C-alpha positions, -999 to 999 in steps of 0.1 A, spaced: 740 129 -606 744 158 -581 761 151 -548 730 162 -529 704 144 -551 693 121 -523 685 151 -501 666 168 -530 646 136 -535 629 141 -502 616 175 -510 582 186 -522 584 218 -543 556 242 -554 564 265 -583 541 295 -588 549 311 -622 525 328 -646 549 325 -675 539 290 -686 569 286 -709 594 294 -681 574 272 -657 576 243 -681 613 249 -687 621 248 -650 601 217 -645 618 199 -673 653 211 -661 651 204 -624 617 188 -616 629 152 -616 653 158 -588 625 162 -563 600 140 -546 573 161 -563 575 194 -583 541 209 -588 534 240 -610 505 265 -608 502 298 -627 488 324 -603 490 334 -566 455 324 -556 459 290 -571 493 288 -555 479 295 -520 452 269 -524 478 243 -537 502 252 -508 475 245 -482 467 211 -497 502 200 -507 521 213 -477 554 217 -498 589 219 -483 598 249 -505 577 274 -525 593 291 -555 572 320 -568 573 347 -594 570 382 -579 547 398 -606 515 378 -612 478 384 -618 452 380 -590 479 379 -562 515 390 -563 544 368 -552 550 390 -522 513 388 -512 515 351 -516 547 349 -496 532 370 -468 501 348 -465 521 316 -465 545 329 -439 516 337 -416 501 303 -420 532 282 -423 563 302 -412 586 272 -415 582 270 -454 612 287 -471 601 309 -501 623 317 -531 614 346 -553 619 348 -591 620 383 -604 625 404 -636 653 430 -633 626 457 -635 611 444 -602 642 452 -582 625 478 -561 598 453 -551 625 429 -538 630 452 -508 596 440 -497 607 404 -500 630 409 -470 601 420 -449 580 389 -456 609 365 -449 619 354 -484 651 334 -481 665 340 -517 657 357 -550 668 350 -585 668 377 -612 655 365 -646 670 352 -668 689 328 -646 705 294 -651 683 266 -636 715 250 -623 719 280 -600 685 274 -585 693 237 -581 725 245 -563 707 268 -539 680 241 -533 709 218 -523 719 243 -497 683 248 -486 678 210 -482 705 209 -456 687 235 -435 653 219 -440 667 185 -429 681 200 -396 649 218 -389 627 188 -395 643 166 -368 623 165 -336 641 152 -305 620 127 -285 630 110 -252 667 101 -256 681 85 -277 652 89 -301 644 115 -328 616 118 -354 622 132 -389 590 151 -399 601 153 -435 607 117 -442 583 105 -414 609 82 -399 620 73 -364 657 72 -355 675 58 -324 710 72 -319 709 83 -355 701 48 -368 668 43 -386 642 23 -367 623 2 -393 586 8 -388 557 0 -411 538 30 -426 510 25 -400 535 24 -371 553 55 -384 520 73 -388 512 64 -352 543 81 -339 535 111 -361 499 113 -348 512 112 -312 537 139 -319 511 162 -334 484 155 -308 478 178 -277 502 168 -249 514 141 -273 486 118 -261 460 97 -280 431 77 -265 426 41 -275 396 51 -296 414 79 -313 442 56 -323 417 31 -338 399 59 -357 431 75 -371 450 43 -380 422 20 -391 397 45 -407 364 28 -413 375 -5 -398 362 -22 -366 393 -28 -345 393 -49 -313 412 -39 -282 434 -70 -286 444 -60 -321 453 -25 -308 474 -39 -279 492 -62 -303 500 -33 -326 513 -11 -297 534 -40 -283 550 -44 -317 558 -6 -320 572 -6 -284 593 -37 -291 609 -20 -322 615 13 -303 613 13 -264 586 10 -237 600 43 -223 593 61 -255 555 53 -257 539 51 -223 506 35 -215 480 56 -197 463 27 -180 431 17 -199 429 51 -216 456 55 -243 492 62 -250 516 92 -247 548 99 -266 577 109 -243 596 140 -254 632 152 -247 620 175 -219 599 149 -202 629 135 -183 
């Protein structure tokens, strides 16, 4: 087992490679280390899958039909600049790799390469992704976007999936605020939820975390307090 296997196990990886044999080889060699390792075979399909899957890392060949790896990388970077992109390239594509720098590619590998090299680099990348995924809330809380978990002074706060999703929804909402009705709709889709059930749910979340972290906007909704809110 690799020393960083626990970090890799949190990552969702998208591989875009038109050489099906190589794609299958890579999946068999390193795919099991990751939370998910999905494979598509052209740039257009890769872009569509990226939008749905929201991967932590995209690995793409540089020369592909329909859309090149650089065109794919450029589009992904415009839509999701936080996603690191790794390029796979034949030696004959070396000139094209100059363009990879311009679109923000983090690393490239010249074929043929050892899958272990790629795996080692993914370990390095996982450290960076982990640091960038941590959002500081009102002290002493932080929320990990990657694992969707809340931490207090670095210690995991044990929340249910619905409770964790509530924090995430607040975090991603304008001004970190959600109305009572919006909370019901998001967390209990299709269900009829009473005000008392919602209040009981919020009390439980605040008891596990802190009243100062999730403030009540009287009779209207709730707001998540951030690091800069004082």
